[in-house]
C-alpha positions as CSV (number, residue, x, y, z in Angstrom):
1,M,72.5,6.0,1.9
2,I,72.1,9.7,1.0
3,G,69.5,11.4,3.1
4,S,67.2,14.3,2.4
5,V,68.4,17.9,2.5
6,V,66.3,18.6,5.6
7,T,66.5,15.5,7.7
8,S,69.7,13.6,7.1
9,V,73.2,14.0,5.6
10,V,76.0,12.4,3.8
11,I,79.2,13.4,5.5
12,V,82.4,12.0,4.0
13,A,85.9,12.6,5.3
14,V,88.4,13.6,2.7
15,G,91.8,12.0,3.0
16,C,94.9,14.2,2.5
17,F,96.5,12.2,-0.2
18,G,97.1,13.5,-3.7
19,V,95.8,17.0,-3.3
20,V,95.6,18.8,-6.6
21,N,96.4,22.5,-6.3
22,H,96.0,23.5,-9.9
23,I,93.3,22.2,-12.3
24,D,94.3,22.1,-15.9
25,Q,91.4,23.4,-18.0
26,K,92.0,20.8,-20.6
27,S,91.2,18.1,-18.1
28,L,87.6,19.3,-17.9
29,H,87.0,17.9,-21.3
30,R,88.2,14.4,-20.5
31,D,85.5,11.8,-19.8
32,D,87.1,10.2,-16.8
33,Y,89.5,12.2,-14.6
34,R,90.5,11.4,-11.0
35,F,90.6,14.3,-8.5
36,A,91.6,14.6,-4.9
37,A,88.2,14.8,-3.2
38,D,89.1,18.1,-1.7
39,S,90.1,19.8,-5.0
40,L,86.7,19.8,-6.8
41,F,85.1,23.0,-8.0
42,V,81.6,24.1,-8.5
43,G,80.0,22.6,-11.6
44,Q,82.1,19.5,-11.7
45,C,80.1,16.3,-12.1
46,I,81.1,13.2,-10.1
47,K,80.7,9.8,-11.6
48,E,79.8,8.2,-8.3
49,I,80.2,8.8,-4.6
50,P,81.9,5.7,-3.2
51,D,80.2,4.1,-0.3
52,L,83.2,4.6,2.0
53,E,83.8,6.4,5.3
54,V,86.9,8.0,4.0
55,I,87.2,9.1,0.4
56,T,90.5,10.2,-1.0
57,K,89.7,10.5,-4.7
58,V,86.5,10.8,-6.8
59,T,86.1,10.6,-10.6
60,A,85.1,13.9,-12.2
61,I,83.5,13.4,-15.6
62,A,81.9,15.6,-18.2
63,C,78.3,16.4,-17.1
64,E,77.0,15.2,-20.4
65,S,78.0,11.7,-19.3
66,P,75.9,9.8,-16.7
67,H,76.9,10.9,-13.2
68,N,75.5,10.5,-9.7
69,A,76.5,13.9,-8.1
70,E,77.5,17.5,-8.9
71,V,79.5,19.9,-6.9
72,V,77.3,22.9,-6.0
73,G,79.6,24.8,-3.7
74,N,82.8,25.0,-1.7
75,V,82.7,26.5,1.8
76,R,85.9,27.8,3.2
77,L,86.0,27.5,7.0
78,D,88.0,29.9,9.2
79,R,91.6,28.8,9.8
80,T,91.3,29.5,13.5
81,R,88.3,27.3,14.1
82,P,88.7,23.8,15.6
83,F,88.0,20.6,13.6
84,P,84.2,20.5,13.0
85,T,82.0,18.1,14.9
86,Q,79.4,16.0,13.1
87,K,76.8,18.4,14.3
88,E,78.7,21.4,12.8
89,L,79.0,19.5,9.5
90,L,75.3,18.9,9.6
91,D,74.7,22.6,10.2
92,I,77.1,23.5,7.3
93,Q,75.2,21.1,5.0
94,G,71.8,22.4,6.1
95,T,72.6,26.1,5.8
96,Q,75.7,27.0,3.8
97,C,75.5,24.1,1.3
98,A,71.7,24.7,0.9
99,E,72.6,28.4,0.1
100,E,75.2,27.2,-2.4
101,L,72.6,24.9,-4.1
102,Q,70.2,27.9,-4.2
103,K,72.8,30.0,-6.0
104,W,74.0,27.2,-8.4
105,A,70.7,25.5,-9.2
106,P,67.7,27.2,-7.6
107,A,65.3,25.0,-9.6
108,F,66.4,22.0,-7.6
109,V,66.2,23.3,-4.1
110,D,62.9,21.6,-3.4
111,D,63.5,18.6,-5.7
112,E,63.2,15.5,-3.5
113,T,65.5,13.5,-5.8
114,V,68.4,15.9,-5.1
115,N,70.1,15.5,-1.7
116,L,73.0,17.4,-0.3
117,G,76.2,15.9,1.0
118,V,79.6,17.2,2.1
119,L,83.2,16.2,1.6
120,Y,85.5,17.5,4.3
121,P,89.1,17.2,5.3
122,E,90.2,14.5,7.8
123,Q,91.9,15.6,11.0
124,P,95.5,15.3,9.6
125,A,94.7,17.4,6.5
126,W,92.9,19.9,8.8
127,N,96.0,20.1,11.0
128,S,97.9,21.0,7.8
129,G,95.6,23.8,7.0
130,A,92.9,22.3,4.8
131,R,89.6,24.1,5.4
132,T,87.4,23.6,2.4
133,V,84.2,21.7,2.7
134,T,82.8,20.7,-0.7
135,C,79.0,20.6,-1.1
136,F,77.6,18.2,-3.6
137,A,74.1,17.3,-4.8
138,A,73.5,13.6,-5.2
139,F,70.7,12.0,-7.1
140,T,68.4,9.5,-5.5
141,D,66.8,8.5,-8.8
142,G,70.0,7.2,-10.4
143,P,72.6,8.8,-12.7
144,R,71.7,11.9,-14.7
145,T,73.2,13.7,-17.7
146,G,73.6,17.4,-17.9
147,T,74.2,20.0,-15.2
148,L,71.9,21.2,-12.5
149,H,73.0,24.8,-13.3
150,R,70.3,26.9,-14.8
């Protein structure tokens, strides 16, 4: 269950399989495109967030199609820091991801049907240098069409 921005969190480990380093702009116009969960960029819409502890791939779709989440920011963590604890991930969601939502879609900051979650690298990927935490806004009222960006 996805919790509210203030009181709870969706924290999902991102596997290190199939990392995409380059995103072909033509792929943005496809209706159903699989991305490594740690290669998403701001504004991409996610068909659904699987109910799994470890997610390796998500389906990015055109925002005009029904979707359950949207990427609102990517937070790059310092290469020298240790692997984040659950508390640190909660702090990132509550502060840095909230700031990313404010920048991307300020009209939805106080919307109770929009909840923040994070995708983060698993320990093996972290050990290989992955440091991006992806912030996403998930919808508690079901799939939506269109972007949150205004």
